[in-house]
N, C-alpha and C positions, 0 to 999 in steps of 0.2 A: 503493499500500499503506499509507503514511504517512498519507493522509488518510483512509483507511478505517480505520485505527486511531484516528486521533484523532475522527472520528464515532462508533465503537464506545464509545470511552472516555467521551465527551459523552453517549451514550444511557444507558450504565451510570449515570452521575452522576445524569442526571433520574430515572431509575427509582428510584434509591436516596433521592434526596431527595424524589419524591413519596411514596414508601411510608414514609419516616419522618415527613413532614408529617401524613399522613393515618392511619396505623396503625402507629405505631412498635414496639407489642407484636408486632403480626402480623410486621414486618420480623424483630425479633429472632428470633421461633420460626422463621421460614424459615431465617434464617442458621444457627441451632444445630441444625436438621433437616439442613441442607447439610452441616456438618460432620460429623455423624454419618454421613451418606452416604458422605463421603470416607474416613473411617475404616473405614467396613465394606470399602470397596473394598480399603483397604491391607491389611486382615486376610484376605480373601476371595480369598487365593491360595497357592500351595504354598510361596511364600518366606516366609511367616508362621509356619509350623509347623515344629517340629523333625523331623517323620515326613516332610515333603517333599510331603504330600498336602494338598489344598486342604480346609479347614473346610466344614461345610455353611453354608448362608447364614444360617440361624437362628442359629448359634453365632457367626457373624462379627457379624451384626447385634447380637446381644444385648451382646456383649463390647464392641462401637463405643460402644452407648448407654450401658453401665456405666461405661466410661472416660470419655466426653464428660461425662456427668452426674455425675462425679466420685463414683460409689456403691460400687463394688466388688464388687457380686454376680457369680458366675461360673459357667458352666455347664462349663467344662473347667478343670483345674488349670493356673493361669497359669504358674508356673515350670517344669512340666513339657511343656506342650503346645504353647506359642508359642515360636517361634525368637528370635533376638536382634533380627532385624528387626521382627518381630512385636511384641516387649516395647517397642522403641523407638516404634513406632506407637502403643502403649498410653499410653507415657509423655507423647508430644507431645500425645495426646488428654485427657489429664489436665490437662495444664499449660494448654491451650485452654480446656478446658471451667471450669477453675477461676477464669478471668478473670470468668466471668459472663455471662449471656446479653445483657443489655442494653450491657455493655462491648464485649463482642465484636461486636455490630452496630455500635457505633459506631467501632470500629478499622476495620471493613469500609467505613464510610461516608468515613473520613478517608483509607483507602487509594485509594478512588475519587476522591474530590475533592481529596485532598492537603491536606486542612485539616479542623478539626473546627469545623463551622458551628453554626447555632443549633439546627437540627433534632437533629443528633447529640448536641448539649449536653443538650437536653431528653430524649434517648434515655438517655444514662448517668445524668442526674438520676433519672429514674424508677426505675433499677435500684439505684442507691447510696443513695437517699433524700436525697441532698445538694441543697439547694435554690439554692445560691448558683451561677448558672450561669457566672459568672466564673471559678469555681474548679473546674469538671468537667475542663478539660483538664490541670491540675496533678493532678486526682484519678486520672485515667488513668493519667498518667505515675507516681503514686505507687503505685497498684495493681501496677504491673509491676515496678517496681524493688525495692517493699518484699517482695512475694511472692519474688521471685528471690533477694534477699538473705536472707531467712528460709529458704528452701529450701536454699540453700548453707551456711549455718550449721548446720542440722540435718545435712548431708551431711558437714562437715567434723569434727562430734563423732562421728559414727558411723564415719568412715573408718579411724581408727587401731584402733579396737576390732575391725573386722572382720579388718585386718592382723594383730593380736595373735592372732586366732582362726584364723589359718593361711591366710587367702586372700590370693591374689596381689594384688599393687599394682592391676592393671587391674580385675580383679574386684571387689576391695574399694571402688573408687572408683565403679564402676558400680552396685552394690549401695547404696552410701551415697546417691549421687545420686537413684536409684530411690525410696528411703524417704523421702528429703527431700521431693520432689516429692509424693508419694503422701500424706505424713503432713500436711504443710501444707494441701493440698487436699482433705483429708479423703476421699481416695479409697479406702483400704483395699486396694489392689493390693499384692501381695508378689512379688518376682522370683525365689523359690526355692520349691522343694516344700516344705520344713519351714515356711516363713513365720517366725513370731517365736516359735514354740513352744519352739526351743531356748534362746530368752533369756528365758523365763518369770520368771526372779528376777533378771536382770541390769538393775541400775539404769542402767548406761551407755547400753545401747541402748535401753530402754524411756521412761525419763525425757524425751530428746530428742524421740521420737514424742509423748508425751503433751502436752508443752509445745507442740509444732508443731500438733497437732491441735486443742487448746483455743485457741490464738491464731488458727488459720485459721477456727474456728466463730464466732469474734466478729464478725467483718465488717469490711471494709475502711473504713467510715465510723467504726467505733469505734476502728480501729487507728490510722488518721490523727488523730483526735481526741487520743487519748492520747499520741502521738508529739509534738504541738504544745502540750499542756498537762500533760507528764509530771510537772511539780513542783507543778502547780496542779489536784489532783483535783477541788477544789470547782468548778471552773469547767468541768469536763467537762458536756456535753452530757447532759440527761435521757435521751436514747437509750442513750448510753454506760454511764451509772449502771445503768439498767434491766437492759441486757444483761450486763453484767459480775457485777453482783449475782445476777442470776437464774441465769446459767450456774455461777458458783460453787456456790450453794445446790443446784443440780441435781446438780452432779459430786460434792460431799459426801454428799448423800442417797443417791444411787446406789450409791456406793460402800460404804456402811454398810449398806445393805438387801442388796446382792449379796454382801458377806461374810457377813451373817446366814445368808441362804439357802444358801450354798454352803461354809460352813465346815468342815462335815462331810461333804460329797459325796466319795467316794473317787475319783470320775473327773474332778474339777476342781480344788478348793482342798486337801482334807485332806491330800495328799502333800507339801504345802509347809510349809516352816517358818514362824515367825511373821513374818520379814521378806518372805519371799517372798509370804506372804497378804496382808499389808498393800500391796505393789507390784501383786499382781493385782487386788485389790479397786480400787485406785485406777485402774488401767488399764481394769477393767471398768466403772467409774463414769464415764469420759470417753468411751469409744468408742461407747457407743449413741448418743451425740450426734450422731454421724454420722460417726465416725471409721472404723468397720468393721474394726479390726484385732482380732486376738484372740490370745491366748496359751494358751488351754484350748479344750476342745471344746465350743463352744456347745450343740451337739445333746445333749450329757451333763448339762446344767444342769438344775436342776428347773423344773416348768412356773411357779412362782412367781416365778422368776428371768425366764423369758421374759415374763411379763405386765409386770413392771417396765420389762424393756427395751423392750416395746411401747411403753409409755406415755413413755419417755425418746425413744425414736426419732421418736415422732409429735411430741413439741414441737421437736426438732432444736437448731440454733444460732441466730445471730445473723441479722439482715435483711441482705441483700447479702453475705453470707459464703459461703464454699465449702461450707457445711452445709445440710442440707434441713430438712424438717418444717415445721410451721406457725409456727415462729421463736419464741425465747424471750419478746421483747417482747410477741407476742401473748398468751402465758399471763401473763405481768405483769401486763398492762392489765386482763384479765379478772378475775384474783386481787384487783387494787386496787379493781376496781369492786365485788366481793363483799362487800370489807372495809367500802367506803363506803357500801354499801347496809345493812350490819349495823349500821353505827355510826349511820345515819340522816343521812349527810351528802349534800348536794345534788352536790356536786362529786367528781370522782376525782383525788386529789393524790398527788404522790409528790415528794421531794427538794424541797419547797418549789415546785413547779411543778403548774399545773391541767391535767389532760389532758383534751382536747376530747371530746365525745360521739362525734363522727364517727369516732375512733380506736377507740372501743369496737364501734361498729357494724361497721367494717372486721374487727375482731379476731373477732367473732362470726361475720361472713359467711364468713372464710377458713376457720375451726375447723369450721363445720358443712359447707361444700363438701367440705373434705379428708375429714371423716368420713364423708360419703357415698360418695366416691371409693373410699376403703378398704373400705366395706360392699359395694359393687357388685363391686369386683374380687375380694373374699373369695368372694363367692356363685358367681361366674364360676370361681374355680380350685377351689371345693369340687365344682363341677358337672364340672371336666375332670379332677381327679386324685383318688386314693383317699386323700389325705392327711386327718388330723383338724383341726378347726378352729384349735386351738393353733399348729400348724405353719403352716397356711395363713395365719392372721391375722399371725404372725412375718414371715413372707416378703413379705407384701402391705405392710406397715408398713414394713419395712426397704427394699423397693423405692421406696415412694412417698416415704419420707422420705430417700431416697438414702443411706442409712446403709451398707449392705453386709454386715451380720451375717447368718449363715444357720444354719440348724438341718440343713441338708441337705448330703449331699455333692455334689460338681459333677457335673451330668448327670443329677439324679434327676428332672427334670421333662420332662413330655412337650412336644413342640414347641408346640402352641398355648397352653400355660402359658406358655413362655418369650416368646411373642409379647405375652401380657397383662402379663407382668412388665416387659419392655422398655419397653411404652406406659405403664406406671406410673412408671418411672423418668423419662421425657421429661415426662411430666405433673407429678409431683412436684418436678422441676426447674424448670419453666417455667410451670406453671399457677398456683399459688397466689401467686407472685411478680407474674405478669401481672394476677391477679384483684385482688390488694391494690392494685397501682397504679391499676388502671382504676377500683376503687372510690373510691379516694382523690382521684383528679383529677375523679371525677364529681360535681358539684354543680350542683342546679337551685334556682333562685330562684322561688317561687311568691309572686304578689301575694295569693291567696286562701287562707287555712289553716282547715281545719276545726276544729270544736269539739273540745276534748280531752275524752276518756272513758277511763279507766283499766281494763282488764279485769282479771279475777282471775287471779293468777299462784300457781301452786304449790296 
């Protein structure tokens, strides 16, 4: 028996090493899909629901995909439908999914081989955009330790507020931990039926969640860089500077425009006082970046607000973060290229650094592929449902960008549409990242180059 176990372990190590060497992205996606499968089985049973009846397979799969991809879209009311066991399964899926696809694959390889080898280091490096292979091992540890500390910090701040609100110590601790994990991982899941609606004007509850979502959306390379050079911001990497600057601008822009559209809306901001409106606007400016929480009825917002949120969700957060979308650095690079072209500059520059042309090519490719996926999925859902384009587009982008905001009540989609949205969440969490890594690593040297000729643009 012992010899058989050793042989099986050795075979597993060989398979992982071979897969990591020849196709690390494929290995990571396979591992991620396997995690979704395990979570689906954990939710697909009578123990996972309050009623004691097994959920349908599509509902279990959809929820498992949403939790593992840290999206937050739901087809059943989370706090009412799932039992304590079901909520624990969802919370574990959020935590595992938040570690990232490539990091997760690296940890699997380390568990099998009991070490982080070169292939696994390359695997994590492609996910985190961290190029120093010698530091990948410390980065993995930093990812786990830092994320856990931040989640616990959010929970410690929320815990006394929930106790003061009348919850028992055990229940308050559970809710605080759930919100801490869900906030930092940009998951958007809530453990109660009311969610955050009762706290729409409560700074004590909303600010920790806002800060947690914002930090989680920056990405682990940025968090690690800032932690190392906290007192020397001038020495932050270009990636960190672009991510933080663009993220801050998008938050302010989103908050101001949402407030302008919803200020007089009787179903959203109008009943709030000035202080509550400011907090709700800030909250609404952060959450479409991939947070997915809401304090007002998103379905009651103006169509102009939906369109703005579509744009914010499509951009998403930082690279190698718990957020989705095409990433803020992708937007930043394209905007800088436009500015450089308008000025007649040959180089795209920012913060005293020149951005290579290959980065712009990857940004354009990721954006166009993502837009094409959104277009195709929107056409499919329009054919499957009777919803209008504004509603379908919102849900498609929310799923693809792993945001989790929704204009619809849980259960409003037919089963075929649920499968499409689940596939979108999976592709949105793994596809653009894998594409960007593949394009960034793909480089051909050609001996012969064709003569240059410029076509007419515009």
